[in-house]
C-alpha positions in Angstrom: -28.3 12.1 -3.8 -30.2 8.9 -4.2 -31.3 6.9 -1.4 -28.8 4.0 -1.5 -25.7 6.7 -1.4 -27.5 8.1 2.2 -27.6 4.8 3.5 -24.1 4.2 2.8 -23.0 7.8 4.0 -24.9 6.5 7.1 -23.4 3.4 7.7 -19.9 4.9 7.4 -20.9 7.6 10.3 -22.4 5.0 12.4 -19.1 3.0 12.3 -17.0 6.2 12.8 -19.2 6.9 15.7 -18.8 3.6 17.3 -15.0 3.7 16.7 -14.9 6.9 18.3 -16.7 5.8 21.1 -14.9 2.6 21.7 -11.5 4.2 21.9 -12.5 7.2 24.2 -14.4 4.8 26.8 -11.2 2.5 26.2 -13.6 -0.6 25.1 -10.6 -0.7 22.6 -7.4 -0.1 24.1 -4.5 -0.2 21.7 -1.6 2.2 22.0 -1.4 3.2 18.1 -5.1 3.2 17.4 -6.1 6.8 17.3 -10.0 8.0 17.4 -11.6 9.6 14.1 -11.4 12.7 15.8 -7.8 12.6 16.3 -7.3 11.5 12.6 -9.3 14.4 11.7 -7.1 16.8 13.5 -4.1 15.0 11.7 -5.6 15.6 8.2 -6.0 19.3 9.2 -2.4 19.5 10.2 -1.4 17.9 7.0 -3.5 20.2 4.8 -1.9 23.1 6.6 1.7 21.5 6.1 1.0 21.2 2.4 3.3 18.4 1.6 0.4 16.1 1.3 -0.7 17.6 -2.1 2.5 17.0 -3.8 2.4 13.3 -2.7 -1.1 13.0 -4.0 -0.2 14.4 -7.4 2.8 11.9 -7.6 0.7 8.8 -6.6 -2.3 9.9 -9.1 0.3 10.7 -11.8 1.9 6.9 -11.4 -1.6 5.3 -11.1 -3.3 7.4 -14.0 -0.4 7.0 -16.5 0.1 3.1 -15.7 -3.7 2.8 -16.3 -3.6 4.8 -19.6 -0.7 2.7 -21.0 -2.9 -0.6 -19.9 -5.8 0.8 -21.4 -3.9 1.0 -24.9 -2.5 -2.7 -24.6 -5.4 -4.1 -23.4 -7.8 -2.9 -25.4 -5.8 -3.5 -28.4 -4.8 -6.9 -27.6 -7.8 -8.0 -26.3 -9.6 -6.9 -29.7 -7.2 -8.9 -31.7 -7.6 -11.9 -29.6 -11.3 -11.4 -29.4 -12.0 -11.1 -33.3 -9.7 -13.8 -34.0 -10.3 -17.4 -32.7 -7.1 -18.5 -34.2 -5.2 -16.2 -32.1 -7.3 -17.0 -29.0 -6.5 -20.6 -30.0 -2.7 -20.1 -29.6 -2.6 -17.1 -27.0 -5.0 -18.1 -24.8 -2.9 -20.5 -22.4 -0.3 -17.9 -22.3 -2.9 -15.2 -21.0 -4.1 -17.6 -18.5 -0.5 -18.2 -17.5 0.7 -14.8 -17.1 -2.4 -13.1 -15.7 -2.0 -14.7 -12.0 1.3 -13.2 -11.9 1.5 -10.5 -9.1 2.7 -7.3 -10.1 4.4 -6.5 -7.2 7.0 -9.5 -7.6 8.3 -7.3 -10.4 9.6 -4.5 -8.0 12.9 -6.0 -7.8 13.6 -6.5 -11.3 12.0 -2.9 -12.1 14.2 -1.5 -9.7 17.2 -3.1 -10.9 16.5 -1.6 -14.6 15.0 1.9 -13.5 16.2 2.6 -9.9 14.0 4.3 -7.5 11.9 6.3 -10.3 8.6 6.9 -11.8 9.4 4.4 -14.4 9.5 1.8 -12.0 6.1 2.6 -10.5 4.8 2.4 -13.9 6.1 -1.1 -14.7 4.6 -2.3 -11.6 1.2 -0.7 -12.2 0.8 -1.6 -15.6 1.6 -5.5 -15.4 -0.9 -6.5 -13.4 -3.6 -3.6 -14.5 -3.7 -4.7 -18.0 -5.1 -8.1 -17.7 -8.5 -7.0 -16.5 -8.8 -4.9 -19.5 -7.5 -7.4 -21.8 -9.8 -10.1 -20.6 -13.0 -8.2 -20.8 -12.2 -6.7 -24.2 -11.4 -10.1 -25.7 -14.5 -11.5 -24.2 -16.5 -8.7 -25.5 -15.4 -8.9 -29.0 -15.5 -12.9 -29.1 -19.4 -12.6 -28.1 -20.2 -10.0 -30.7 -23.5 -11.1 -32.5 -23.5 -12.7 -35.7 -25.8 -9.9 -37.2 -23.4 -7.5 -36.5 -20.5 -9.1 -38.7 -23.3 -9.7 -41.3 -23.9 -5.7 -41.1 -20.0 -4.9 -41.3 -20.4 -7.3 -44.6 -23.1 -6.2 -46.0 -21.9 -2.6 -46.2 -18.3 -3.9 -47.5 -16.7 -2.5 -44.5 -12.9 -2.9 -44.1 -12.0 -4.5 -40.9 -10.5 -1.4 -39.3 -13.8 0.4 -40.0 -16.1 -2.4 -38.7 -13.9 -2.6 -35.7 -14.4 0.9 -34.8 -18.1 1.8 -35.9 -19.7 -1.3 -35.4 -17.6 -3.9 -33.2 -16.2 -1.1 -30.7 -19.8 0.3 -29.3 -21.2 -3.4 -29.0 -18.3 -4.2 -26.6 -18.1 -0.9 -24.7 -19.7 -2.3 -21.6 -17.6 -5.0 -21.1 -14.6 -2.8 -21.9 -16.0 -0.5 -19.2 -16.2 -3.5 -16.5 -12.7 -3.9 -17.1 -11.5 -0.3 -16.9 -13.4 0.0 -13.7 -11.5 -3.2 -12.0 -8.3 -2.1 -13.7 -8.6 1.6 -12.3 -8.9 0.6 -8.7 -6.0 -2.1 -9.3 -3.9 0.8 -10.8 -4.2 2.9 -7.5 -3.4 0.2 -5.2 -0.3 -1.0 -7.1 1.0 2.6 -7.1 0.7 2.9 -3.7 2.1 -0.7 -2.9 5.2 0.1 -5.0 5.6 3.3 -3.3 5.8 1.7 -0.2 8.6 -0.7 -1.0 10.0 0.3 -4.4 10.0 4.2 -4.5 10.4 6.3 -1.8 7.8 9.0 -2.7 3.9 9.7 -2.8 1.4 8.4 -0.1 2.3 4.8 -0.1 5.8 5.9 1.2 4.1 8.5 3.7 2.1 5.8 5.1 5.4 3.8 5.8 7.1 6.7 7.0 4.4 7.8 9.3 4.4 4.5 11.0 8.1 4.6 11.2 7.7 7.8 12.9 5.4 6.5 15.5 2.6 8.9 14.1 -0.6 6.6 13.9 -2.8 9.6 13.4 -0.9 10.8 10.3 -0.8 7.0 9.1 -4.2 6.8 9.3 -5.1 10.1 7.7 -3.0 8.9 4.6 -4.7 5.8 4.4 -8.1 7.6 4.6 -6.9 9.9 1.5 -6.0 6.8 -0.3 -9.5 5.6 -0.1 -11.1 8.9 -0.8 -8.9 8.9 -3.9 -10.4 5.3 -5.0 -13.8 6.7 -4.5 -13.0 9.7 -6.4 -11.4 8.0 -9.2 -14.3 5.4 -9.5 -17.0 8.3 -9.4 -15.1 10.3 -12.3 -15.2 7.0 -14.5 -18.6 6.3 -13.9 -19.6 9.8 -14.6 -17.6 9.9 -18.1 -19.4 6.2 -18.9 -22.5 7.9 -18.4 -21.7 10.7 -20.7 -20.5 8.3 -23.4 -22.8 5.4 -22.9 -26.0 6.8 -21.4 -27.9 3.7 -22.6 -26.4 1.4 -20.4 -27.1 3.4 -17.3 -31.0 3.4 -18.1 -30.9 -0.2 -17.8 -32.6 -1.7 -14.3 -30.3 -1.4 -11.5 -30.3 -5.0 -10.9 -29.1 -5.5 -14.5 -26.4 -3.1 -14.3 -25.1 -4.6 -10.9 -24.6 -7.8 -12.3 -22.1 -6.3 -15.3 
C-alpha cells in the first residue's frame, strides 16, 4: 500500500472521527443524521439479514451490463468516426447535440416501453454511458500519428487488420480514460433509475429506508454504493495494468493528466 493511499485512508478516518464526535456532543444536532458507529451497526444488521447481497447483485448486473453494451457501441462508433474525417464532418454536430442529454430524462420513455424491468435500467444506463467512450475513442483514433498509417500501408494491411493490430493499441490509453469515466457513470445511472424507475436494487433501497425513517440503513446503503464505485474502479485499473503495463510505468504526474 503506497503512501498516497495511506494518506487517503487517514483522511477518511479523521473525517469519520470528527463526524462521530460532532454527533455525540450534539455539535451537529439533526434528527436524521446518525453517527458513523450507528451506520456501522446498521451494516452488520443488513449483512445478517442477507437481502442486501441480492440488491448489490441487481445493481451491479444493471450497471455492468449497460457498461458493456456502451463499450461495444462507443468503441465501434468512435473508431469509425476517428478513422474517417468525412464521417466526423457529417456526424460530429449530432454527437455534440446528443451528448449533453441527461440519461435520467429517458426514464419515462423506457418505463412506457419496457415497464419496471431490467431493460428500463439498461436503456437509462447505456444512453449517457456511451458518450465518454465514443468521444475518447474517436479522439484517440483521430490523433493516430501519420507514421502508423505509413506502417500499415507499407505492410499492405487491410483496414480491419490495421485497425486491430496497429491503431487500436495506439489508442488504448484514450479508450481507457473513456472506460473509467463511463464505469462510474454507469453505476450512478443504475442507482438513479432504481430510485425512480425500477423498484429494485440499491437505489430503491435508499429510497425505501428514507421513507421508513431509517436513516442509519439509508446511510449504510449509500456507503455500500460508494464502496462499489471504489471497487469497480480499482478492478478496472488492475485489469488495465495487466493489458497495458507500459502506461502505468510512466511518471505519476503524466498518468494523472490522462
